[in-house]
MMTF fields as JSON, N, C-alpha, C and O atoms, coordinates in Angstrom:
{
  "mmtfVersion": "1.0.0",
  "mmtfProducer": "UNKNOWN",
  "numBonds": 79,
  "numAtoms": 80,
  "numGroups": 20,
  "numChains": 1,
  "numModels": 1,
  "chainsPerModel": [1],
  "groupsPerChain": [20],
  "chainIdList": ["A"],
  "bondAtomList": [4, 2, 8, 6, 12, 10, 16, 14, 20, 18, 24, 22, 28, 26, 32, 30, 36, 34, 40, 38, 44, 42, 48, 46, 52, 50, 56, 54, 60, 58, 64, 62, 68, 66, 72, 70, 76, 74],
  "bondOrderList": [1, 1, 1, 1, 1, 1, 1, 1, 1, 1, 1, 1, 1, 1, 1, 1, 1, 1, 1],
  "groupList": [{"groupName": "UNK", "atomNameList": ["N", "CA", "C", "O"], "elementList": ["N", "C", "C", "O"], "formalChargeList": [0, 0, 0, 0], "bondAtomList": [1, 0, 2, 1, 3, 2], "bondOrderList": [1, 1, 2], "singleLetterCode": "X", "chemCompType": "L-PEPTIDE LINKING"}],
  "groupTypeList": [0, 0, 0, 0, 0, 0, 0, 0, 0, 0, 0, 0, 0, 0, 0, 0, 0, 0, 0, 0],
  "groupIdList": [1, 2, 3, 4, 5, 6, 7, 8, 9, 10, 11, 12, 13, 14, 15, 16, 17, 18, 19, 20],
  "secStructList": [7, 6, 6, 2, 2, 2, 2, 2, 2, 2, 2, 2, 2, 2, 2, 2, 2, 2, 2, 7],
  "xCoordList": [-10.152, -10.618, -9.428, -9.058, -9.07, -8.204, -6.889, -6.446, -6.006, -5.109, -5.18, -4.212, -6.811, -6.53, -6.542, -5.869, -7.031, -7.047, -5.379, -5.257, -4.074, -3.15, -2.3, -1.479, -2.323, -2.208, -2.322, -1.602, -3.736, -3.721, -2.918, -2.282, -2.96, -2.111, -0.756, -0.007, -0.038, 1.08, 1.787, 2.836, 0.922, 0.81, 0.189, 0.229, -0.023, 0.383, 1.122, 1.744, 1.815, 3.123, 4.079, 5.089, 4.04, 4.979, 4.979, 6.067, 3.946, 3.805, 4.182, 4.861, 3.404, 4.208, 5.912, 6.619, 6.194, 7.271, 8.541, 9.454, 7.785, 7.846, 8.049, 8.679, 7.062, 6.763, 7.719, 8.005, 8.066, 8.429, 10.655, 11.547],
  "yCoordList": [-11.883, -10.674, -9.475, -8.343, -10.432, -9.953, -9.837, -8.689, -10.927, -10.275, -8.731, -8.067, -8.578, -7.533, -6.157, -5.247, -5.959, -4.583, -5.156, -5.412, -5.426, -5.261, -4.907, -4.033, -5.587, -5.274, -3.452, -2.769, -2.98, -1.679, -0.982, 0.053, -1.419, -0.418, -0.762, 0.212, -2.159, -2.452, -1.168, -0.651, -0.783, -0.061, 1.844, 2.861, 1.772, 3.402, 3.178, 4.232, 2.508, 2.799, 2.843, 3.388, 2.303, 2.642, 3.384, 3.518, 4.207, 5.014, 6.806, 7.638, 6.785, 7.602, 7.722, 8.706, 6.375, 6.288, 7.354, 8.175, 6.624, 7.922, 9.695, 10.594, 9.469, 10.925, 11.785, 12.981, 10.674, 11.569, 11.427, 11.977],
  "zCoordList": [0.283, -0.022, 0.87, 0.559, 2.157, 3.095, 2.283, 2.283, 1.45, 0.821, -0.612, -0.98, -1.161, -1.516, -0.629, -1.111, 0.262, 1.712, 1.449, 0.251, 2.226, 2.248, 1.381, 1.661, -0.005, -1.425, -1.778, -2.507, -0.786, -1.377, -0.189, -0.389, 0.693, 1.797, 1.501, 1.577, 1.093, 0.342, -0.209, 0.177, -1.232, -2.147, -1.611, -2.303, -1.011, -0.532, 0.236, 0.103, 1.246, 1.758, 1.124, 1.568, -0.051, -0.921, -1.675, -2.236, -2.108, -1.938, -1.727, -2.329, -0.652, 0.651, 0.973, 1.189, 0.907, 0.949, -0.068, 0.018, -0.905, -2.801, -2.758, -3.316, -1.708, -2.229, -0.839, -0.801, 0.239, 1.535, 0.819, 1.465]
}
């Protein structure tokens, strides 16, 4: 379960970096 949350955070971080 914690792995799924980590994946979501990672994806959001990557998207934020791409947006910036």
